[in-house]
C-alpha positions in Angstrom: -38.3 -94.8 -35.6 -39.1 -91.3 -37.1 -42.5 -89.4 -37.1 -43.3 -85.8 -37.8 -46.0 -85.1 -35.4 -47.6 -86.3 -32.0 -50.5 -88.1 -33.5 -48.2 -90.4 -35.3 -45.5 -90.4 -32.5 -47.8 -91.0 -29.7 -47.9 -94.5 -30.7 -44.7 -95.0 -32.6 -44.4 -98.4 -30.8 -48.3 -99.1 -31.4 -47.6 -99.2 -35.2 -45.7 -102.4 -34.5 -48.1 -103.5 -31.8 -51.0 -103.2 -34.2 -49.5 -105.5 -36.6 -49.1 -108.1 -33.8 -51.3 -106.9 -31.2 -53.0 -110.3 -30.4 -49.7 -112.0 -30.0 -48.2 -109.2 -27.8 -51.3 -108.9 -25.9 -51.8 -112.5 -25.5 -48.2 -113.0 -24.3 -48.4 -110.3 -21.9 -51.7 -111.2 -20.3 -50.7 -114.9 -20.2 -48.2 -114.3 -17.7 -49.0 -113.9 -14.0 -50.3 -110.8 -12.6 -51.8 -109.4 -15.5 -52.9 -106.2 -13.8 -49.3 -104.7 -14.1 -49.0 -101.3 -15.6 -47.4 -100.8 -19.2 -45.1 -97.7 -19.8 -44.5 -95.9 -23.0 -41.0 -94.3 -22.9 -40.2 -91.7 -25.7 -37.0 -89.8 -26.5 -37.3 -86.6 -28.4 -34.0 -85.6 -30.0 -34.0 -81.7 -30.4 -31.8 -79.0 -31.5 -31.1 -76.2 -29.1 -33.1 -73.0 -29.6 -36.7 -72.4 -30.6 -37.3 -76.3 -31.1 -37.1 -76.5 -27.3 -39.4 -74.0 -26.6 -41.9 -75.4 -29.1 -41.5 -78.9 -27.4 -42.4 -77.3 -24.0 -45.4 -75.3 -25.3 -46.8 -78.4 -27.0 -46.4 -80.9 -24.1 -47.4 -78.4 -21.6 -50.6 -77.0 -23.4 -51.6 -79.6 -25.8 -50.2 -83.2 -25.3 -50.4 -83.6 -21.5 -54.0 -82.2 -21.2 -55.1 -84.3 -23.9 -53.5 -87.4 -22.5 -55.3 -86.5 -19.1 -58.5 -86.4 -21.0 -57.8 -89.6 -22.5 -57.7 -91.4 -19.2 -53.9 -91.0 -18.4 -53.7 -89.2 -14.9 -49.9 -88.6 -14.9 -47.4 -87.8 -17.8 -43.8 -87.4 -16.9 -41.5 -85.0 -19.0 -37.9 -84.7 -18.2 -34.8 -82.9 -19.6 -31.2 -84.5 -19.5 -28.8 -83.2 -16.7 -26.1 -85.9 -17.3 -26.3 -88.0 -20.4 -25.7 -88.1 -24.2 -27.4 -86.5 -26.9 -28.3 -83.2 -25.1 -30.9 -81.9 -25.8 -33.0 -84.9 -25.5 -36.4 -84.8 -23.8 -37.8 -88.0 -22.1 -41.6 -88.7 -21.8 -43.2 -91.2 -19.6 -46.7 -92.4 -20.4 -48.1 -94.9 -17.9 -51.0 -97.1 -19.1 -53.2 -99.2 -16.9 -53.6 -101.9 -19.7 -52.5 -102.8 -23.2 -56.0 -101.6 -24.3 -55.2 -98.2 -22.9 -52.0 -98.0 -24.7 -53.8 -98.9 -28.0 -56.8 -96.6 -27.5 -54.9 -93.4 -26.5 -53.9 -92.9 -29.9 -57.7 -92.6 -31.2 -58.6 -90.5 -28.1 -55.8 -87.9 -28.5 -56.4 -87.9 -32.3 -60.2 -87.1 -31.9 -59.6 -84.4 -29.5 -60.4 -80.8 -30.9 -58.9 -78.9 -28.2 -55.6 -80.8 -28.5 -55.5 -80.2 -32.3 -56.0 -76.5 -31.7 -53.6 -76.0 -28.7 -50.9 -78.0 -30.6 -51.3 -76.7 -34.0 -47.8 -74.9 -33.9 -46.1 -78.2 -33.2 -48.3 -80.4 -35.3 -48.3 -78.5 -38.6 -44.7 -77.4 -38.9 -43.4 -77.6 -42.4 -40.7 -80.1 -43.4 -38.2 -77.4 -43.4 -38.6 -76.6 -40.0 -39.4 -80.1 -38.0 -40.8 -80.2 -34.4 -37.8 -82.3 -33.5 -35.0 -84.3 -35.2 -36.3 -87.9 -34.3 -38.2 -89.7 -31.6 -37.6 -93.1 -30.3 -40.3 -95.1 -28.4 -40.3 -98.3 -26.2 -43.0 -100.1 -24.6 -42.4 -101.7 -21.2 -44.3 -103.9 -18.7 -44.1 -103.2 -14.9 -42.3 -105.8 -12.6 -44.3 -107.9 -10.3 -43.2 -106.2 -7.2 -43.7 -102.7 -8.6 -47.0 -103.1 -10.5 -47.8 -99.6 -10.8 -46.1 -96.3 -10.9 -44.8 -94.8 -7.7 -45.2 -90.9 -8.2 -42.9 -89.1 -5.8 -43.8 -86.0 -3.9 -43.7 -82.8 -6.0 -40.6 -81.1 -4.9 -37.2 -80.5 -6.2 -35.9 -83.6 -7.4 -33.6 -85.6 -9.9 -34.4 -88.9 -11.5 -31.9 -91.5 -12.6 -33.1 -93.8 -15.6 -31.1 -97.0 -16.0 -31.1 -99.7 -18.6 -29.6 -103.1 -18.4 -29.1 -105.0 -21.5 -28.9 -108.9 -21.1 -27.2 -111.4 -23.3 -30.4 -113.5 -23.9 -34.1 -113.5 -23.0 -33.5 -116.3 -20.4 -30.9 -113.9 -18.6 -33.2 -111.1 -19.0 -35.9 -112.8 -17.0 -33.3 -114.1 -14.5 -32.3 -110.5 -13.8 -36.0 -109.4 -13.3 -36.4 -112.4 -10.9 -33.3 -111.0 -9.0 -34.7 -107.6 -8.7 -38.3 -108.9 -7.7 -36.9 -111.5 -5.2 -34.4 -109.4 -3.1 -32.7 -106.5 -5.1 -35.7 -104.3 -5.1 -36.1 -104.6 -1.4 -32.6 -103.9 -0.8 -32.9 -100.6 -2.9 -35.6 -99.5 -0.6 -33.9 -100.2 2.6 -30.8 -98.4 1.5 -32.7 -95.2 0.2 -32.9 -96.1 -3.4 -36.4 -95.0 -4.1 -38.2 -96.5 -7.2 -40.5 -94.9 -9.7 -40.9 -97.7 -11.9 -39.3 -101.0 -13.1 -40.1 -102.4 -16.4 -39.5 -105.2 -18.7 -39.0 -103.9 -22.3 -41.5 -105.6 -24.6 -40.9 -103.6 -27.7 -38.1 -101.2 -28.3 -34.2 -101.0 -29.1 -31.4 -102.9 -27.6 -33.3 -105.8 -26.6 -33.5 -107.9 -24.3 -33.4 -105.4 -21.6 -34.9 -103.8 -18.8 -35.3 -100.3 -17.6 -36.0 -98.6 -14.1 -36.2 -95.1 -12.7 -35.1 -93.9 -9.3 -35.8 -90.5 -7.7 -33.5 -88.5 -5.4 -33.6 -85.2 -3.8 -30.3 -84.1 -5.5 -27.1 -85.4 -6.6 -25.4 -85.6 -3.1 -28.3 -87.7 -1.9 -28.0 -89.9 -5.1 -24.3 -90.6 -4.2 -24.9 -91.4 -0.5 -27.7 -93.9 -1.5 -25.8 -95.7 -4.0 -22.6 -95.9 -1.6 -24.9 -97.4 1.1 -26.5 -99.8 -1.3 -23.0 -100.9 -2.6 -21.8 -101.4 0.9 -24.9 -103.5 2.1 -24.0 -106.9 3.3 -27.2 -108.4 1.8 -26.5 -106.9 -1.5 -22.8 -108.2 -1.5 -24.1 -111.6 -0.7 -26.8 -111.6 -3.5 -24.6 -110.2 -6.2 -21.9 -112.9 -5.7 -24.6 -115.9 -5.6 -23.9 -118.0 -8.6 -26.5 -117.3 -11.2 -27.1 -113.7 -10.0 -23.7 -112.2 -11.0 -23.3 -109.4 -13.4 -20.9 -111.3 -15.8 -23.9 -114.0 -16.0 -26.8 -111.6 -16.6 -25.8 -108.2 -17.8 -24.0 -107.1 -21.0 -24.2 -103.4 -20.5 -25.6 -100.7 -18.2 -26.6 -97.2 -19.3 -27.9 -94.5 -17.3 -28.9 -90.8 -17.5 -29.8 -88.1 -14.8 -33.0 -86.3 -15.5 -34.7 -83.3 -14.1 -38.5 -82.8 -14.5 -39.9 -79.9 -16.4 -41.9 -77.5 -14.4 -45.1 -78.9 -16.0 -44.3 -82.5 -15.5 -46.7 -84.7 -13.6 -44.2 -87.1 -12.2 
């Protein structure tokens, strides 16, 4: 999905959601624990050079302040440390509800301070685009982690992992596995969650995505080694119905570092 300015890209997903907002909202709210958050996850694909600075200036000075004024208190912006398509910037926007997700577009659009601060990014000519393309997904938080868990503001890295599933049934089964045991093992072995989300709208569906935070790469390796050696994990992961071959077709992950202005 391609857009040329933040006003349009801020709800790249909402374009689709608006067409079927009643059915999407109804499906989401009809499931248990309707108070779970929603997350818009964007990937901005850039070129090296001035495009990167313009992106940083825009999000630091225009987009994040406008989203904060629109009622979204924390916005995460991350650069890729290890992963494909570098430079790609990841933006995480949490919403308290589907209504918040739908209303954010109009609130930011009507924000005069945003329009002024973001003018250089918003008004670029077609010959000098603000970015190459933007991808956007909408996720719904898991039952066991209904809200974003913002880590302490210190030097840190993030791991963003996506599990693709062969069917919606297996997607829900993998979510059940996380909710009923795997997330608890994560926490006990030092794998600290930021969010877990079921993808409602996006690419490569069905899938789920989650984010972990670590002090550094050494800590990451240590935590994953501890997790893989954990007896409870070994038992759970070999239980019929919960094995990877039954539930997961592909796993992708990227290592991210927050920008200096990121609020997550």
